[in-house]
KOLZA-908974 format. One record per atom (N, C-alpha, C, CB): x, y, z. Coordinates in steps of 0.2 Angstrom, whole numbers. Glycine has a CB too. Layout:
% KOLZA-908974
X / Y / Z
...
This chain:
% KOLZA-908974
35 / 109 / -34
28 / 107 / -35
27 / 101 / -32
26 / 106 / -43
22 / 99 / -29
20 / 93 / -26
18 / 88 / -31
15 / 95 / -21
19 / 82 / -29
17 / 77 / -34
9 / 76 / -34
21 / 70 / -32
7 / 73 / -40
0 / 72 / -41
-2 / 66 / -37
-1 / 70 / -48
2 / 61 / -35
-1 / 56 / -31
3 / 54 / -25
-1 / 49 / -36
0 / 51 / -20
4 / 48 / -14
2 / 42 / -13
2 / 53 / -8
7 / 37 / -11
5 / 30 / -9
5 / 30 / -1
10 / 25 / -12
0 / 26 / 1
0 / 24 / 8
0 / 17 / 9
-5 / 27 / 12
3 / 14 / 14
4 / 7 / 15
3 / 6 / 23
11 / 5 / 13
0 / 0 / 24
0 / -3 / 31
-2 / -10 / 31
-5 / 2 / 35
1 / -14 / 34
0 / -21 / 34
0 / -24 / 27
-7 / -23 / 38
-6 / -28 / 25
-6 / -30 / 18
-9 / -26 / 13
-9 / -37 / 18
-11 / -20 / 15
-14 / -15 / 11
-9 / -9 / 8
-19 / -12 / 14
-10 / -7 / 2
-7 / -2 / -1
-12 / 2 / -5
-1 / -4 / -5
-12 / 9 / -5
-17 / 12 / -9
-13 / 19 / -12
-22 / 14 / -4
-16 / 21 / -17
-13 / 27 / -21
-19 / 32 / -21
-11 / 25 / -28
-17 / 38 / -18
-22 / 44 / -19
-20 / 49 / -24
-24 / 47 / -11
-24 / 52 / -27
-23 / 57 / -32
-26 / 64 / -31
-26 / 55 / -39
-22 / 69 / -32
-25 / 76 / -30
-30 / 78 / -35
-19 / 80 / -30
-30 / 76 / -41
-35 / 77 / -46
-41 / 73 / -44
-32 / 76 / -53
-46 / 76 / -42
-53 / 73 / -40
-52 / 71 / -32
-54 / 67 / -44
-47 / 72 / -29
-46 / 70 / -22
-48 / 63 / -21
-50 / 75 / -18
-47 / 58 / -25
-49 / 51 / -25
-44 / 46 / -24
-53 / 50 / -31
-46 / 40 / -22
-41 / 35 / -21
-41 / 31 / -28
-42 / 30 / -15
-36 / 30 / -31
-36 / 27 / -38
-33 / 20 / -38
-31 / 32 / -43
-31 / 17 / -33
-28 / 10 / -32
-29 / 8 / -25
-21 / 10 / -35
-30 / 2 / -25
-31 / -2 / -18
-29 / -9 / -19
-37 / -1 / -14
-24 / -12 / -15
-22 / -19 / -16
-21 / -22 / -10
-17 / -19 / -21
-21 / -28 / -9
-19 / -32 / -4
-14 / -37 / -6
-24 / -35 / 1
-12 / -42 / -2
-7 / -47 / -4
-9 / -51 / -10
-5 / -52 / 2
-16 / -52 / -11
-19 / -56 / -17
-19 / -52 / -23
-25 / -58 / -14
-18 / -45 / -23
-18 / -41 / -29
-23 / -36 / -29
-19 / -46 / -35
-25 / -32 / -34
-29 / -27 / -34
-36 / -28 / -32
-30 / -24 / -41
-39 / -23 / -28
-46 / -24 / -26
-51 / -18 / -30
-47 / -23 / -18
-47 / -13 / -32
-51 / -8 / -35
-51 / -8 / -42
-49 / -1 / -32
-56 / -5 / -45
-56 / -4 / -53
-51 / 0 / -55
-63 / -2 / -55
-47 / -1 / -60
-42 / 3 / -62
-44 / 9 / -67
-37 / -1 / -65
-50 / 9 / -68
-52 / 14 / -74
-51 / 11 / -81
-48 / 20 / -73
-55 / 13 / -85
-54 / 10 / -92
-60 / 13 / -97
-54 / 2 / -92
-60 / 10 / -102
-65 / 13 / -107
-72 / 11 / -105
-64 / 10 / -114
-74 / 6 / -101
-80 / 5 / -99
-82 / 10 / -94
-81 / -1 / -96
-78 / 13 / -90
-79 / 19 / -85
-73 / 22 / -83
-83 / 17 / -80
-71 / 28 / -84
-64 / 30 / -83
-63 / 32 / -76
-62 / 36 / -87
-68 / 31 / -71
-66 / 34 / -64
-65 / 28 / -60
-72 / 37 / -62
-63 / 29 / -53
-61 / 25 / -48
-65 / 25 / -42
-54 / 25 / -47
-65 / 31 / -38
-69 / 31 / -32
-71 / 39 / -32
-65 / 29 / -26
-75 / 42 / -37
-76 / 49 / -37
-79 / 51 / -31
-81 / 50 / -43
-78 / 57 / -29
-80 / 61 / -23
-87 / 64 / -26
-75 / 66 / -20
-93 / 63 / -23
-99 / 66 / -24
-101 / 72 / -20
-104 / 61 / -24
-100 / 78 / -23
-101 / 84 / -19
-102 / 90 / -24
-95 / 85 / -13
-106 / 94 / -23
-111 / 96 / -18
-118 / 92 / -19
-112 / 103 / -17
-118 / 88 / -24
-124 / 84 / -25
-123 / 77 / -26
-128 / 87 / -31
-127 / 73 / -25
-128 / 65 / -27
-133 / 64 / -32
-129 / 61 / -21
-130 / 62 / -38
-135 / 61 / -43
-136 / 67 / -47
-142 / 58 / -41
-142 / 67 / -51
-144 / 74 / -55
-149 / 77 / -51
-146 / 72 / -62
-149 / 84 / -53
-155 / 89 / -52
-159 / 89 / -58
-152 / 96 / -50
-165 / 90 / -58
-169 / 91 / -64
-167 / 97 / -68
-177 / 92 / -62
-166 / 95 / -74
-163 / 99 / -79
-156 / 102 / -77
-168 / 106 / -80
-152 / 98 / -73
-146 / 100 / -71
-146 / 107 / -68
-141 / 100 / -77
-151 / 109 / -64
-152 / 116 / -62
-153 / 116 / -55
-158 / 119 / -66
-149 / 120 / -51
-150 / 121 / -44
-153 / 128 / -43
-143 / 120 / -41
-159 / 128 / -39
-162 / 134 / -38
-161 / 136 / -31
-170 / 134 / -40
-158 / 142 / -30
-157 / 145 / -23
-159 / 152 / -23
-149 / 144 / -22
-164 / 153 / -18
-167 / 160 / -17
-169 / 162 / -24
-162 / 165 / -15
-173 / 158 / -28
-176 / 161 / -34
-171 / 161 / -40
-178 / 167 / -34
-164 / 160 / -39
-159 / 160 / -44
-157 / 153 / -47
-154 / 164 / -42
-156 / 153 / -53
-155 / 146 / -56
-148 / 146 / -57
-158 / 144 / -62
-144 / 140 / -56
-137 / 138 / -57
-136 / 132 / -60
-134 / 138 / -50
-132 / 132 / -65
-131 / 125 / -69
-126 / 121 / -65
-129 / 127 / -77
-129 / 115 / -63
-124 / 111 / -59
-125 / 103 / -62
-126 / 111 / -51
-120 / 100 / -64
-121 / 94 / -68
-121 / 88 / -63
-116 / 93 / -73
-122 / 82 / -65
-123 / 76 / -61
-117 / 75 / -56
-123 / 70 / -66
-119 / 74 / -50
-113 / 72 / -45
-109 / 78 / -43
-109 / 66 / -48
-110 / 84 / -46
-107 / 90 / -44
-100 / 90 / -47
-106 / 90 / -36
-96 / 95 / -44
-89 / 96 / -47
-83 / 94 / -43
-89 / 104 / -47
-84 / 91 / -37
-78 / 89 / -34
-74 / 84 / -37
-80 / 87 / -27
-77 / 79 / -40
-74 / 73 / -44
-69 / 76 / -49
-80 / 68 / -46
-70 / 82 / -52
-66 / 84 / -57
-62 / 90 / -55
-71 / 86 / -63
-61 / 91 / -49
-57 / 97 / -46
-51 / 95 / -43
-61 / 101 / -41
-46 / 100 / -44
-40 / 98 / -41
-39 / 100 / -33
-34 / 102 / -45
-38 / 95 / -29
-38 / 96 / -22
-31 / 98 / -20
-40 / 90 / -18
-30 / 101 / -14
-23 / 103 / -12
-21 / 98 / -6
-24 / 110 / -9
-15 / 96 / -6
-13 / 92 / -1
-13 / 96 / 6
-5 / 89 / -2
-15 / 93 / 11
-14 / 95 / 18
-9 / 91 / 22
-22 / 95 / 21
-9 / 85 / 21
-5 / 80 / 25
-4 / 74 / 21
-8 / 78 / 32
3 / 72 / 21
5 / 65 / 18
10 / 62 / 22
7 / 66 / 11
8 / 56 / 24
12 / 52 / 29
12 / 45 / 26
10 / 52 / 37
16 / 40 / 28
16 / 33 / 26
10 / 30 / 26
21 / 30 / 29
5 / 32 / 30
-1 / 28 / 31
-7 / 32 / 31
-1 / 24 / 37
-6 / 39 / 29
-12 / 44 / 30
-11 / 49 / 24
-12 / 47 / 37
-16 / 52 / 21
-16 / 57 / 17
-22 / 61 / 18
-15 / 55 / 10
-22 / 68 / 18
-27 / 73 / 18
-27 / 78 / 13
-28 / 76 / 25
-32 / 79 / 9
-33 / 83 / 4
-39 / 88 / 5
-34 / 79 / -3
-39 / 94 / 2
-44 / 99 / 4
-46 / 103 / -3
-41 / 105 / 9
-53 / 104 / -3
-55 / 108 / -8
-60 / 114 / -5
-60 / 104 / -13
-59 / 120 / -7
-63 / 126 / -5
-67 / 129 / -11
-58 / 131 / -1
-72 / 133 / -9
-75 / 136 / -15
-70 / 141 / -18
-81 / 140 / -12
-72 / 142 / -25
-68 / 147 / -29
-73 / 151 / -33
-63 / 144 / -33
-70 / 156 / -37
-75 / 160 / -41
-78 / 155 / -46
-71 / 166 / -45
-75 / 150 / -48
-78 / 145 / -53
-84 / 141 / -50
-73 / 141 / -56
-82 / 139 / -44
-88 / 135 / -40
-94 / 139 / -39
-85 / 132 / -35
-93 / 145 / -36
-98 / 150 / -34
-103 / 151 / -40
-95 / 156 / -31
-100 / 151 / -46
-105 / 152 / -52
-109 / 146 / -53
-100 / 153 / -59
-108 / 140 / -50
-112 / 134 / -51
-115 / 132 / -45
-108 / 128 / -54
-113 / 135 / -40
-115 / 132 / -33
-114 / 138 / -28
-111 / 126 / -30
-119 / 142 / -26
-118 / 148 / -22
-117 / 148 / -15
-124 / 153 / -24
-112 / 143 / -13
-111 / 142 / -6
-103 / 141 / -5
-114 / 135 / -3
-101 / 144 / 1
-95 / 143 / 3
-94 / 136 / 7
-92 / 148 / 8
-88 / 133 / 6
-88 / 126 / 9
-80 / 124 / 10
-92 / 121 / 5
-79 / 120 / 15
-73 / 117 / 16
-73 / 109 / 15
-69 / 118 / 22
-71 / 106 / 11
-71 / 99 / 9
-65 / 95 / 10
-74 / 98 / 3
-64 / 91 / 15
-58 / 88 / 16
-59 / 80 / 15
-55 / 89 / 23
-54 / 77 / 12
-54 / 69 / 10
-48 / 67 / 14
-54 / 67 / 2
-50 / 62 / 19
-45 / 59 / 24
-44 / 51 / 22
-48 / 61 / 32
-38 / 50 / 20
-37 / 43 / 18
-32 / 40 / 24
-34 / 42 / 11
-34 / 34 / 27
-30 / 31 / 32
-30 / 24 / 31
-33 / 32 / 39
-24 / 20 / 32
-23 / 14 / 32
-21 / 11 / 39
-18 / 12 / 26
-25 / 6 / 42
-23 / 3 / 49
-27 / -3 / 49
-25 / 8 / 54
-24 / -8 / 52
-26 / -14 / 54
-29 / -17 / 48
-31 / -14 / 59
-26 / -17 / 42
-28 / -20 / 36
-35 / -17 / 34
-29 / -28 / 36
-36 / -11 / 35
-43 / -8 / 33
-42 / -1 / 30
-47 / -7 / 39
-45 / 0 / 25
-44 / 7 / 22
-50 / 11 / 25
-45 / 7 / 14
-49 / 17 / 28
-54 / 21 / 30
-54 / 28 / 26
-53 / 23 / 38
-60 / 30 / 24
-61 / 36 / 19
-66 / 41 / 23
-63 / 35 / 12
-63 / 46 / 25
-67 / 51 / 28
-69 / 57 / 24
-64 / 54 / 35
-75 / 59 / 23
-77 / 65 / 19
-79 / 70 / 25
-82 / 64 / 13
-76 / 75 / 26
-77 / 80 / 31
-79 / 87 / 27
-71 / 81 / 35
-86 / 88 / 29
-88 / 94 / 26
-89 / 100 / 32
-95 / 93 / 22
-87 / 106 / 31
-87 / 111 / 35
-90 / 117 / 32
-79 / 112 / 38
-94 / 121 / 36
-97 / 127 / 33
-94 / 133 / 37
-105 / 127 / 35
-89 / 137 / 33
-86 / 142 / 35
-90 / 149 / 35
-80 / 143 / 32
-96 / 148 / 32
-100 / 155 / 31
-104 / 156 / 37
-104 / 154 / 24
-108 / 162 / 36
-112 / 164 / 42
-119 / 163 / 39
-111 / 172 / 43
-120 / 158 / 34
-126 / 156 / 32
-127 / 149 / 31
-128 / 159 / 26
-132 / 146 / 31
-133 / 138 / 30
-130 / 135 / 24
-140 / 136 / 31
-126 / 130 / 25
-123 / 126 / 19
-128 / 121 / 18
-115 / 123 / 21
-130 / 120 / 11
-134 / 115 / 9
-131 / 110 / 3
-141 / 119 / 6
-131 / 104 / 5
-127 / 100 / 0
-129 / 93 / 1
-119 / 101 / 2
-126 / 89 / -4
-127 / 82 / -4
-120 / 79 / -3
-131 / 79 / -10
-118 / 73 / -1
-112 / 70 / 0
-112 / 62 / -2
-109 / 71 / 7
-108 / 60 / -6
-108 / 53 / -8
-101 / 50 / -10
-113 / 52 / -14
-101 / 43 / -8
-95 / 40 / -10
-97 / 35 / -16
-92 / 36 / -4
-92 / 33 / -20
-94 / 30 / -26
-88 / 25 / -28
-95 / 36 / -32
-85 / 21 / -23
-80 / 16 / -25
-82 / 11 / -29
-77 / 14 / -19
-77 / 9 / -34
-78 / 4 / -39
-74 / -2 / -38
-77 / 6 / -46
-76 / -7 / -36
-72 / -13 / -34
-72 / -18 / -40
-74 / -17 / -28
-67 / -22 / -41
-66 / -26 / -46
-72 / -32 / -46
-60 / -30 / -46
-75 / -33 / -51
-80 / -38 / -52
-79 / -42 / -59
-87 / -35 / -51
-76 / -48 / -59
-75 / -52 / -54
-70 / -50 / -49
-73 / -59 / -56
-70 / -52 / -42
-65 / -50 / -37
-60 / -55 / -37
-68 / -51 / -30
-60 / -61 / -40
-55 / -66 / -41
-55 / -68 / -48
-56 / -72 / -36
-49 / -69 / -50
-48 / -71 / -57
-51 / -78 / -58
-40 / -72 / -58
-54 / -79 / -64
-57 / -85 / -66
-63 / -87 / -63
-52 / -90 / -64
-66 / -82 / -59
-73 / -83 / -56
-78 / -80 / -60
-73 / -81 / -48
-84 / -83 / -62
-89 / -79 / -66
-92 / -74 / -61
-94 / -84 / -68
-94 / -68 / -64
-98 / -63 / -61
-104 / -65 / -57
-100 / -58 / -66
-107 / -70 / -60
-113 / -73 / -56
-111 / -77 / -50
-117 / -77 / -61
-105 / -79 / -49
-103 / -83 / -44
-100 / -78 / -38
-97 / -88 / -46
-104 / -72 / -37
-102 / -67 / -32
-108 / -66 / -28
-99 / -60 / -35
-108 / -63 / -22
-114 / -61 / -18
-112 / -55 / -14
-116 / -67 / -14
-117 / -51 / -13
-118 / -46 / -8
-121 / -48 / -2
-120 / -40 / -10
-118 / -49 / 4
-122 / -51 / 10
-123 / -46 / 15
-118 / -57 / 13
-129 / -45 / 17
-131 / -40 / 22
-132 / -43 / 29
-137 / -36 / 20
-131 / -39 / 34
-133 / -42 / 41
-140 / -43 / 42
-130 / -38 / 46
-144 / -39 / 38
-152 / -39 / 39
-155 / -38 / 32
-154 / -34 / 45
-160 / -40 / 31
-164 / -40 / 25
-166 / -32 / 24
-170 / -44 / 25
-166 / -30 / 18
-169 / -23 / 17
-176 / -25 / 15
-165 / -19 / 11
-181 / -24 / 19
-187 / -25 / 18
-192 / -20 / 15
-190 / -27 / 24
-189 / -14 / 14
-193 / -9 / 11
-192 / -9 / 3
-190 / -2 / 13
-195 / -4 / 0
-194 / -3 / -6
-188 / 1 / -9
-200 / -1 / -9
-185 / -1 / -15
-180 / 3 / -18
-183 / 8 / -22
-175 / -2 / -22
-179 / 12 / -26
-181 / 17 / -30
-177 / 16 / -37
-179 / 24 / -27
-182 / 17 / -42
-179 / 16 / -49
-175 / 22 / -51
-184 / 14 / -54
-171 / 22 / -56
-168 / 28 / -59
-169 / 28 / -66
-161 / 28 / -58
-171 / 34 / -68
-173 / 36 / -76
-169 / 42 / -78
-180 / 36 / -77
-165 / 42 / -82
-161 / 47 / -84
-158 / 51 / -79
-165 / 52 / -87
-155 / 47 / -74
-152 / 50 / -68
-156 / 53 / -63
-147 / 55 / -70
-162 / 53 / -64
-167 / 55 / -59
-170 / 49 / -55
-172 / 60 / -62
-173 / 50 / -49
-177 / 45 / -46
-183 / 44 / -48
-177 / 47 / -39
-185 / 38 / -50
-191 / 36 / -52
-196 / 33 / -47
-191 / 31 / -58
-201 / 29 / -48
-206 / 27 / -43
-202 / 21 / -39
-212 / 24 / -47
-206 / 19 / -34
-203 / 14 / -29
-203 / 7 / -33
-207 / 13 / -22
-199 / 3 / -32
-199 / -4 / -35
-196 / -9 / -30
-194 / -4 / -42
-198 / -15 / -31
-196 / -21 / -26
-188 / -21 / -26
-199 / -28 / -27
-185 / -23 / -21
-178 / -24 / -20
-177 / -31 / -22
-175 / -22 / -12
-172 / -33 / -26
-171 / -40 / -29
-167 / -44 / -24
-168 / -39 / -36
-169 / -44 / -17
-165 / -48 / -12
-168 / -54 / -12
-165 / -45 / -6
-163 / -59 / -10
-165 / -66 / -8
-163 / -67 / -1
-160 / -72 / -13
-167 / -65 / 4
-166 / -65 / 11
-162 / -59 / 12
-163 / -72 / 13
-155 / -61 / 15
-151 / -56 / 17
-145 / -55 / 11
-148 / -57 / 24
-146 / -58 / 6
-142 / -58 / 0
-144 / -55 / -6
-139 / -65 / -1
-140 / -51 / -10
-141 / -48 / -16
-138 / -52 / -21
-140 / -41 / -17
-141 / -57 / -25
-137 / -61 / -30
-135 / -56 / -36
-142 / -67 / -33
-129 / -57 / -38
-127 / -52 / -43
-126 / -55 / -50
-120 / -50 / -41
-128 / -50 / -55
-128 / -52 / -62
-129 / -45 / -65
-134 / -57 / -64
-126 / -45 / -71
-126 / -39 / -75
-133 / -36 / -76
-123 / -40 / -82
-138 / -41 / -77
-145 / -38 / -79
-148 / -34 / -73
-150 / -44 / -81
-145 / -35 / -67
-148 / -30 / -61
-148 / -23 / -63
-144 / -32 / -55
-143 / -21 / -67
-141 / -14 / -68
-144 / -11 / -75
-134 / -12 / -67
-148 / -15 / -78
-151 / -13 / -85
-154 / -6 / -85
-156 / -19 / -88
-157 / -5 / -79
-161 / 1 / -78
-157 / 6 / -74
-168 / 0 / -75
-150 / 5 / -73
-146 / 10 / -69
-145 / 7 / -62
-149 / 17 / -69
-144 / 11 / -58
-142 / 9 / -51
-148 / 6 / -47
-140 / 15 / -47
-146 / 2 / -42
-151 / 0 / -37
-151 / 5 / -31
-150 / -8 / -35
-156 / 8 / -29
-156 / 13 / -24
-160 / 11 / -18
-158 / 21 / -27
-156 / 11 / -12
-160 / 9 / -6
-160 / 15 / -1
-155 / 3 / -2
-166 / 18 / -1
-166 / 25 / 3
-166 / 22 / 11
-173 / 29 / 1
-163 / 27 / 15
-163 / 25 / 22
-162 / 18 / 23
-169 / 27 / 25
-156 / 16 / 21
-154 / 8 / 21
-154 / 6 / 29
-148 / 7 / 18
-157 / 0 / 30
-156 / -3 / 37
-149 / -5 / 39
-161 / -8 / 37
-145 / -7 / 33
-138 / -9 / 34
-133 / -4 / 35
-137 / -14 / 29
-128 / -5 / 38
-122 / 0 / 38
-116 / -4 / 36
-121 / 3 / 44
-116 / -10 / 33
-111 / -14 / 30
-114 / -19 / 25
-106 / -18 / 35
-109 / -21 / 21
-110 / -26 / 16
-104 / -30 / 15
-112 / -23 / 9
-105 / -37 / 14
-99 / -41 / 12
-100 / -43 / 5
-99 / -48 / 17
-95 / -42 / 1
-94 / -43 / -6
-89 / -49 / -7
-91 / -37 / -10
-91 / -54 / -10
-87 / -61 / -10
-88 / -64 / -16
-89 / -65 / -5
-82 / -67 / -18
-82 / -72 / -24
-82 / -79 / -22
-76 / -70 / -28
-85 / -83 / -25
-87 / -90 / -22
-84 / -95 / -27
-95 / -92 / -21
-82 / -101 / -24
-80 / -106 / -28
-86 / -111 / -30
-74 / -110 / -25
-85 / -116 / -34
-91 / -120 / -36
-94 / -123 / -30
-88 / -126 / -41
-92 / -124 / -25
-95 / -127 / -19
-98 / -121 / -15
-90 / -131 / -14
-98 / -115 / -17
-101 / -109 / -13
-97 / -107 / -8
-107 / -110 / -10
-90 / -108 / -8
-86 / -106 / -3
-82 / -100 / -5
-81 / -111 / -1
-81 / -95 / 0
-78 / -89 / -2
-70 / -90 / -4
-79 / -84 / 3
-69 / -87 / -9
-62 / -87 / -12
-58 / -80 / -10
-62 / -88 / -20
-62 / -75 / -11
-59 / -69 / -9
-66 / -64 / -7
-55 / -66 / -15
-65 / -60 / -2
-70 / -56 / 0
-68 / -50 / 4
-74 / -60 / 5
-72 / -45 / 4
-71 / -38 / 8
-77 / -36 / 11
-68 / -33 / 3
-76 / -32 / 16
-82 / -29 / 19
-82 / -22 / 18
-83 / -30 / 27
-87 / -19 / 15
-88 / -11 / 15
-93 / -9 / 20
-90 / -9 / 7
-91 / -4 / 24
-95 / -2 / 30
-95 / 6 / 29
-93 / -5 / 37
-100 / 9 / 33
-101 / 16 / 33
-104 / 19 / 39
-105 / 18 / 27
-102 / 25 / 40
-105 / 29 / 45
-107 / 36 / 43
-100 / 29 / 52
-112 / 39 / 45
-114 / 45 / 43
-119 / 46 / 38
-109 / 49 / 42
-118 / 41 / 33
-121 / 41 / 27
-128 / 37 / 29
-118 / 37 / 21
-133 / 38 / 24
-140 / 36 / 26
-143 / 31 / 20
-145 / 42 / 27
-141 / 33 / 14
-144 / 29 / 9
-138 / 25 / 5
-147 / 34 / 4
-140 / 20 / 1
-135 / 16 / -3
-137 / 15 / -10
-134 / 9 / 1
-132 / 16 / -14
-133 / 14 / -21
-129 / 9 / -23
-132 / 20 / -26
-131 / 4 / -27
-127 / -1 / -30
-127 / -1 / -38
-130 / -8 / -27
-121 / -1 / -41
-122 / 1 / -48
-116 / -2 / -52
-122 / 8 / -49
-117 / -5 / -58
-112 / -6 / -63
-115 / -5 / -70
-110 / -13 / -62
-112 / -5 / -75
-115 / -5 / -82
-117 / -12 / -84
-110 / -2 / -87
-123 / -12 / -87
-126 / -19 / -89
-122 / -22 / -95
-133 / -18 / -90
-116 / -20 / -97
-113 / -22 / -103
-107 / -26 / -101
-111 / -16 / -107
-107 / -29 / -95
-101 / -33 / -94
-96 / -30 / -91
-99 / -36 / -100
-97 / -23 / -89
-91 / -20 / -86
-88 / -23 / -80
-93 / -12 / -84
-82 / -23 / -79
-79 / -28 / -74
-78 / -24 / -67
-72 / -31 / -76
-83 / -20 / -65
-83 / -17 / -58
-90 / -17 / -55
-81 / -9 / -59
-90 / -16 / -49
-96 / -15 / -45
-95 / -10 / -40
-98 / -22 / -41
-100 / -5 / -40
-99 / 1 / -36
-104 / 0 / -30
-101 / 7 / -40
-101 / 1 / -24
-105 / 1 / -18
-105 / 8 / -15
-102 / -5 / -13
-110 / 11 / -15
-110 / 19 / -14
-115 / 21 / -8
-112 / 22 / -20
-112 / 22 / -2
-115 / 26 / 3
-116 / 33 / 1
-111 / 25 / 8
-122 / 36 / 3
-124 / 42 / 1
-128 / 46 / 7
-129 / 42 / -6
-127 / 52 / 7
-132 / 56 / 11
-135 / 61 / 6
-128 / 60 / 16
-141 / 60 / 4
-145 / 64 / -2
-144 / 59 / -8
-141 / 71 / -4
-149 / 61 / -12
-150 / 57 / -19
-152 / 62 / -24
-154 / 50 / -18
-153 / 59 / -30
-155 / 63 / -35
-162 / 65 / -35
-155 / 59 / -42
-163 / 71 / -38
-170 / 73 / -38
-175 / 68 / -40
-171 / 80 / -42
-181 / 68 / -37
-186 / 64 / -40
-189 / 66 / -47
-192 / 64 / -36
-191 / 62 / -52
-193 / 64 / -58
-199 / 69 / -57
-196 / 58 / -62
-199 / 75 / -60
-204 / 80 / -59
-203 / 84 / -54
-210 / 77 / -58
-198 / 84 / -50
-197 / 88 / -44
-192 / 94 / -46
-195 / 85 / -38
-195 / 100 / -45
-190 / 106 / -46
-192 / 111 / -41
-191 / 109 / -53
-188 / 113 / -37
-189 / 118 / -32
-183 / 121 / -29
-193 / 115 / -26
-184 / 125 / -23
-178 / 128 / -20
-174 / 122 / -18
-181 / 133 / -14
-167 / 123 / -18
-162 / 118 / -16
-163 / 116 / -9
-155 / 120 / -18
-165 / 121 / -5
-166 / 120 / 2
-172 / 115 / 4
-167 / 127 / 6
-176 / 114 / -1
-182 / 110 / 0
-181 / 104 / -4
-188 / 113 / -3
-176 / 102 / -6
-174 / 96 / -10
-175 / 90 / -5
-167 / 95 / -13
-179 / 85 / -6
-180 / 79 / -1
-173 / 76 / 1
-185 / 74 / -4
-172 / 75 / 7
-166 / 72 / 9
-159 / 76 / 9
-165 / 67 / 6
-160 / 82 / 8
-154 / 86 / 8
-151 / 88 / 15
-155 / 93 / 4
-144 / 89 / 15
-140 / 90 / 20
-140 / 97 / 22
-133 / 87 / 20
-141 / 100 / 28
-140 / 107 / 30
-135 / 108 / 36
-147 / 110 / 31
-130 / 112 / 35
-125 / 113 / 40
-126 / 120 / 42
-118 / 110 / 37
-126 / 121 / 49
-126 / 128 / 52
-120 / 131 / 51
-129 / 127 / 59
-120 / 138 / 51
-113 / 141 / 51
-108 / 138 / 56
-114 / 149 / 53
-102 / 136 / 54
-97 / 134 / 58
-98 / 126 / 60
-97 / 138 / 64
-103 / 123 / 57
-104 / 116 / 59
-100 / 112 / 54
-112 / 114 / 57
-98 / 106 / 56
-94 / 101 / 52
-96 / 94 / 53
-86 / 101 / 54
-96 / 90 / 48
-100 / 84 / 48
-95 / 78 / 45
-107 / 84 / 45
-94 / 73 / 48
-90 / 68 / 45
-94 / 62 / 42
-85 / 65 / 50
-92 / 60 / 36
-95 / 54 / 33
-89 / 49 / 31
-98 / 56 / 26
-90 / 43 / 33
-85 / 38 / 33
-87 / 32 / 29
-82 / 37 / 40
-82 / 29 / 25
-83 / 22 / 23
-76 / 19 / 23
-86 / 22 / 16
-77 / 12 / 24
-72 / 8 / 26
-72 / 2 / 21
-72 / 6 / 33
-66 / 0 / 19
-65 / -7 / 15
-60 / -11 / 18
-63 / -5 / 7
-62 / -17 / 21
-58 / -22 / 24
-58 / -28 / 21
-60 / -22 / 32
-52 / -30 / 17
-52 / -37 / 14
-51 / -42 / 19
-46 / -37 / 9
-54 / -48 / 18
-53 / -54 / 22
-48 / -58 / 20
-60 / -57 / 22
-44 / -61 / 24
-39 / -65 / 23
-41 / -72 / 24
-33 / -64 / 27
-42 / -76 / 18
-45 / -82 / 17
-40 / -87 / 16
-51 / -82 / 12
-38 / -91 / 21
-33 / -96 / 20
-34 / -101 / 15
-32 / -100 / 27
-30 / -103 / 11
-30 / -108 / 6
-28 / -114 / 8
-26 / -106 / 0
-29 / -120 / 5
-27 / -127 / 7
-19 / -127 / 8
-29 / -133 / 2
-15 / -123 / 4
-8 / -123 / 5
-6 / -119 / 11
-5 / -121 / -1
-11 / -115 / 14
-8 / -111 / 19
-11 / -113 / 26
-10 / -103 / 18
-15 / -118 / 27
-17 / -121 / 33
-14 / -127 / 35
-25 / -122 / 33
């Protein structure tokens, strides 16, 4: 019987991948852990969001007039993936449809999670393939939770999310897991100041985000970075930023393709706003990367 977890290492990075959920459950560099370890505040680490992102109205998927019960973020995060490849710096897992998934989601699919470490960077590829002769309709999302505070002894408010360009459009509110009306984004120029109160109404949702990367940093009293990492993505379109407003020690930076249903929307799954459609035989890759920055201390310069 194959082991439940597999470790990969490269340079200063080490990661642990678990077959249950097909997710990465630990990531660390020379300065210690970077990823939330799971706990009573939230038991997950980097759940794989498939075949939906967020919730559907009444947790109901309608396809060709038939209703299916499909709960928030889909079933991949709670499924047992199969190992395809395991090497010292790479792991590949796979999930396919089953009689159980077809009762909740009437589509055939091949979902691969590809984890690689190289050049002090973690790359996570979600590869969705349509093996059927009909269109595959789905949403795909990443949900990595990073430690917040990122450095010991640093207040949560002494952290920032820095973007290359300002997100000048409107965000979307979240109510009961569904998308609410448009809201102003709480940016200060190209930065999003961080505090627990940001998440009192759930996630901050940026549809069709202008950025494809963000720098998450812990700052000292003089505003200098103590520890930082860049999260970047390809193939995804939207961005969610989330934590629990109860002082939970993690921050989720979530690239998505597709989002929750708008409040009051209920229709055919194929007509859901922003949904992904793959033709027979088509495959699509969605990639996110985490790259910690080595910040020299006074003792190392």
